[in-house]
C-alpha positions in Angstrom: 67.9 -1.1 24.9 65.9 2.1 25.3 66.1 4.2 28.5 62.8 5.3 30.2 62.5 9.0 30.2 62.2 10.6 33.7 58.9 12.2 33.0 57.4 9.0 31.6 58.7 7.0 34.6 57.0 9.4 37.0 53.7 9.0 35.1 54.0 5.2 35.2 54.6 5.2 39.0 51.7 7.6 39.5 49.4 5.2 37.6 50.7 2.3 39.7 50.1 4.2 42.9 46.6 5.2 41.8 45.7 1.6 41.1 47.1 0.5 44.5 45.2 3.3 46.3 41.9 2.4 44.5 42.5 -1.3 45.4 43.2 -0.5 49.0 40.2 1.8 49.1 37.9 -0.9 47.7 39.2 -3.3 50.3 38.6 -0.8 53.1 35.1 -0.1 51.9 34.4 -3.8 51.8 35.7 -4.2 55.3 33.6 -1.2 56.5 30.5 -2.8 54.9 31.1 -6.0 56.8 31.5 -4.1 60.0 28.3 -2.1 59.5 25.9 -2.3 62.5 22.4 -3.7 62.2 21.1 -0.2 63.1 22.9 1.2 60.1 21.7 -1.4 57.6 18.9 0.3 55.6 18.7 -1.3 52.2 16.7 0.4 49.5 14.2 -2.0 48.1 14.3 -2.7 44.4 10.8 -4.1 44.4 8.5 -2.3 42.0 4.9 -2.5 43.3 1.9 -0.3 43.9 2.5 2.5 46.5 -0.5 4.1 48.2 0.2 7.1 50.3 -2.6 7.8 52.7 -2.5 10.8 55.0 -6.2 10.6 56.0 -8.3 7.7 57.3 -11.2 6.6 55.0 -13.6 7.1 57.9 -13.5 9.3 61.0 -11.9 7.5 63.9 -11.5 7.4 67.6 -7.9 7.0 68.9 -8.6 5.2 72.2 -4.9 5.1 73.2 -3.1 8.5 73.6 -1.2 10.1 76.4 -1.3 13.9 77.2 0.1 14.1 80.7 -0.2 17.9 80.9 -3.6 18.2 79.2 -4.9 20.7 81.8 -2.0 23.1 81.1 -2.1 23.1 77.3 -2.2 26.5 75.7 -4.7 27.6 73.1 -2.1 27.5 70.4 -1.1 23.9 71.4 -4.8 22.9 71.3 -5.3 24.6 68.0 -2.3 22.8 66.5 -3.6 19.5 67.8 -7.1 19.9 66.5 -5.8 20.9 63.1 -3.7 17.8 63.0 -6.6 15.7 64.1 -8.8 17.2 61.3 -6.2 16.5 58.7 -6.1 12.8 59.7 -9.8 12.5 60.1 -9.5 11.8 63.8 -12.8 12.7 65.3 -12.0 11.9 68.9 -8.8 11.6 70.9 -8.9 9.6 74.2 -6.4 10.8 76.7 -5.5 7.9 79.0 -3.4 10.0 81.3 -6.0 12.3 82.7 -5.1 11.6 86.3 -7.6 12.1 89.1 -9.1 14.7 91.3 -8.2 18.3 90.4 -5.7 17.4 87.7 -8.4 15.4 85.9 -11.0 18.2 86.2 -8.4 20.7 84.8 -7.8 18.4 81.8 -11.6 18.0 81.2 -12.3 21.7 81.5 -9.4 22.8 79.4 -9.8 20.5 76.4 -13.6 20.4 76.4 -13.8 24.2 76.5 -11.6 24.5 73.4 -13.1 21.7 71.3 -16.3 20.2 72.9 -16.7 16.5 72.1 -13.3 16.0 70.5 -11.5 14.9 73.6 -12.2 12.2 76.1 -10.4 11.8 79.5 -9.9 8.5 81.3 -9.2 8.6 85.0 -6.2 7.0 86.7 -5.7 5.4 90.1 -3.0 6.3 92.6 -1.6 3.1 94.1 0.4 4.8 96.8 -0.8 3.3 100.1 -2.3 0.3 98.5 -3.2 -2.3 101.2 -3.4 0.3 104.0 -6.7 0.5 105.9 -9.3 2.5 103.9 -7.3 2.6 100.7 -9.9 0.6 98.6 -12.8 2.7 100.0 -11.1 6.0 99.3 -10.1 4.9 95.8 -13.6 3.8 94.9 -15.0 7.1 96.2 -12.5 9.1 94.2 -13.2 7.2 91.0 -16.9 7.7 91.4 -16.3 11.4 91.9 -14.0 11.5 88.8 -16.7 10.0 86.7 -19.2 12.5 88.0 -16.8 15.2 86.9 -16.7 13.8 83.4 -14.2 10.9 83.2 -15.5 8.5 80.6 -13.3 5.5 81.4 -10.5 4.2 83.6 -6.9 3.5 82.5 -4.7 1.1 84.4 -1.0 1.3 83.7 1.5 -1.6 83.7 2.8 -0.7 87.1 0.0 -2.8 88.5 1.1 -6.4 88.2 4.7 -5.5 87.9 5.8 -2.8 90.4 3.0 -2.0 92.8 3.6 -3.6 96.2 1.6 -3.9 99.4 2.7 -2.8 102.8 4.5 -6.1 103.3 6.5 -5.5 100.1 4.8 -8.2 98.1 4.0 -7.6 94.4 0.3 -6.9 93.9 -1.2 -9.1 91.1 -3.7 -7.5 88.8 -6.4 -9.9 90.1 -5.8 -9.1 93.7 -9.2 -9.3 95.4 -8.7 -6.0 97.2 -9.1 -4.4 93.7 -12.4 -6.1 93.0 -14.6 -3.2 94.2 -12.9 -0.9 91.6 -13.7 -3.2 88.7 -17.2 -3.7 90.0 -17.8 0.1 90.2 -16.7 0.5 86.5 -19.3 -2.0 85.5 -21.9 -0.3 87.7 -21.1 3.1 86.1 -20.9 1.7 82.6 -17.4 2.9 81.9 -14.7 0.8 80.2 -11.4 -0.2 81.8 -8.4 0.1 79.3 -5.8 -2.0 81.1 -2.2 -2.4 80.1 -0.5 -5.3 81.8 3.1 -6.5 81.1 5.2 -6.1 78.0 6.0 -8.1 74.9 7.0 -11.7 75.8 10.5 -11.4 74.3 11.4 -9.0 77.1 11.5 -12.0 79.4 13.7 -14.1 77.0 17.5 -14.1 76.7 18.8 -11.0 75.0 20.6 -12.9 72.3 20.6 -13.3 68.5 17.4 -15.3 68.6 15.4 -12.6 70.3 13.1 -10.7 67.9 13.2 -7.7 70.2 17.1 -7.7 70.3 17.4 -4.2 68.8 14.7 -2.7 71.2 16.4 -4.3 74.2 19.8 -2.9 73.0 18.4 0.6 72.6 16.1 0.4 75.7 18.0 -2.0 78.1 15.7 -1.1 81.0 12.9 -3.0 79.2 14.6 -6.3 79.9 12.5 -8.2 82.5 13.6 -10.6 85.2 12.4 -14.2 84.9 10.0 -13.9 87.8 7.2 -13.1 87.7 7.0 -14.7 84.3 5.2 -13.2 81.3 2.7 -16.0 81.5 1.9 -15.4 85.1 1.5 -11.7 84.7 -0.8 -12.0 81.7 -2.8 -14.9 83.4 -3.6 -12.5 86.2 -4.7 -9.9 83.7 -7.1 -12.2 81.9 -8.4 -13.5 85.2 -9.6 -10.0 86.2 -11.6 -9.9 83.0 -13.0 -13.4 83.8 -13.9 -12.5 87.3 -15.9 -9.4 86.3 -18.2 -10.2 83.4 -20.3 -7.1 84.0 -17.4 -4.8 83.3 -16.0 -4.1 79.8 -12.2 -4.3 79.6 -10.1 -3.1 76.7 -6.9 -5.2 76.9 -4.2 -2.9 75.6 -1.8 -3.7 72.7 -3.7 -6.7 71.5 -3.1 -8.2 74.9 0.5 -8.7 73.7 -0.8 -11.5 71.5 -0.4 -9.9 68.1 2.1 -12.6 67.3 -0.4 -15.3 68.3 -3.8 -14.3 67.0 -5.2 -17.8 67.4 -4.6 -17.6 71.2 -6.1 -14.1 71.3 -9.1 -15.3 69.4 -9.6 -18.1 72.0 -9.6 -15.5 74.8 -12.1 -13.3 73.0 -14.3 -16.3 72.5 -14.1 -17.2 76.2 -14.4 -13.6 77.5 -17.3 -11.7 75.9 -16.5 -8.6 78.0 -13.0 -8.4 76.6 -12.0 -6.0 73.8 -8.6 -5.0 72.5 -6.9 -2.2 70.5 -4.0 -1.7 68.1 -1.7 0.6 70.0 2.0 0.0 69.2 1.4 -3.5 67.7 0.4 -2.7 64.1 3.7 -4.3 62.9 2.5 -7.7 64.2 -0.5 -7.6 62.0 1.3 -6.2 59.0 3.7 -9.1 58.7 0.9 -11.7 58.6 -1.7 -10.1 56.3 -3.9 -13.1 55.5 -4.1 -14.3 59.1 -4.6 -10.8 60.5 -7.3 -9.9 57.9 -9.2 -13.0 58.8 -8.8 -12.3 62.5 -10.1 -8.7 62.2 -13.0 -9.7 60.1 -14.0 -12.4 62.6 -13.5 -10.2 65.6 -14.6 -6.9 64.0 -16.8 -6.1 67.0 -14.0 -6.4 69.5 -11.1 -4.4 68.2 -10.6 -0.6 68.5 -8.3 1.8 66.8 -5.4 2.9 69.1 -2.0 4.4 68.4 -0.2 5.1 71.8 2.6 7.6 71.0 1.2 10.6 69.1 3.0 11.4 65.9 0.8 12.4 62.9 3.0 10.8 60.2 2.9 7.4 62.0 -0.9 7.2 61.7 -0.4 7.2 58.0 1.2 3.7 58.3 -1.9 2.6 60.2 -4.2 3.8 57.4 -2.1 2.1 54.8 -2.0 -1.2 56.6 -5.7 -1.4 57.4 -7.1 0.1 54.2 -4.9 -1.0 51.3 -3.5 -4.1 49.7 0.0 -2.6 49.4 3.0 -4.9 49.7 6.4 -4.8 51.4 6.5 -1.3 53.0 8.2 0.1 56.0 7.0 0.3 59.6 8.0 3.6 61.2 10.2 2.3 64.1 12.9 -0.2 63.4 13.4 -1.3 67.0 9.8 -2.5 67.0 9.9 -4.2 63.5 12.8 -4.8 61.3 10.5 -6.6 58.8 8.2 -5.1 56.1 4.4 -4.7 56.3 1.6 -5.8 54.0 -1.8 -4.2 53.7 -4.9 -6.0 55.0 -7.4 -4.4 52.6 -10.2 -4.6 55.2 -13.8 -4.3 54.1 -15.5 -1.0 54.7 -17.8 -2.4 57.4 -14.8 -3.7 59.3 -13.0 -0.4 59.0 -16.0 1.5 60.3 -16.2 -0.8 63.4 -12.6 -0.5 64.2 -12.3 3.2 63.5 -15.4 4.3 65.5 -18.5 2.1 65.8 -17.0 -0.1 68.5 -15.9 3.0 70.5 -19.4 4.4 70.2 -20.8 1.2 71.9 -18.1 1.0 74.6 -17.2 4.5 75.6 -20.2 6.5 77.1 -20.9 10.0 76.0 -19.2 10.1 72.6 -20.9 12.5 70.1 -22.3 10.3 67.3 -22.8 13.4 65.1 -19.0 13.5 64.6 -19.3 10.3 62.7 -22.1 11.3 60.3 -24.8 10.6 62.8 -23.9 6.9 63.2 
């Protein structure tokens, strides 16, 4: 029997130890992989397909949904940067929906128009403080008329109406409250559109569980979870009823009227309400996951849909261009909490792109400079 030399014995045990460590390490890695959060899961696709990188829209476009709360205080350097970014993307006109009212609105109009005439549009806003008190409606109508005289080219209504605004008795004010009718009527009289945002995505009213498509968004933004009453259906019914009550006023129902996931229902509303338009702000991912249905919808309702983005970030517009203009397959949206799925390009015809990008806006928003779009 041969004795094992001490040096050889140590080497043998080192090898055994290394094997054990590697085995344990592999097990730990496997355990960690199973414990990985949904937010951390970012698989790299192995799919080999055409990739089209667009940084500029095919046609000049109007972004009808942007927010610049301090527009009247922007420095010349800030405005220069903004216009340079707009030019790079082929954005001809940016609509600021957060212009405010009174002196704040005038400051925004004067500041932005002085730097780049024709490139910026300001929509007025309404102050709902004191709603329901004697004289509130009359004062608000007079202020809106004055705001339009000073250069406002539309009215933006935020989602506080219908959800949070209350009257002096503490009751929620529905969007179709008759005390607001003179405001909508004035917009029709003055020929300005109302871009109106009501409610939120319907899953915000659903249980925050494993079946909810907005689970991640509600986890990251828990304040977006809504109580069961008033229901999503009730809030949106009030929204559509305003449009129904005022056929002489053009309404742009924001965010595809929160029906990007049900284009058949949205089409039915557009058929019923000829004064209703809509826009693409923050809902592109709904279209990109149903490319055939979305393409058919946008072709059919090409006169009723406008380009809108909502949050301003130049690189994110590139995903809009790619989705609307190309036939690319299986590419990422830019915000996981809005869409954990992949997008597919709609490959829209040129005539549809032109209408969505700028022609519809030229018809609906007064005072746009047609020369910015090649004299269209």
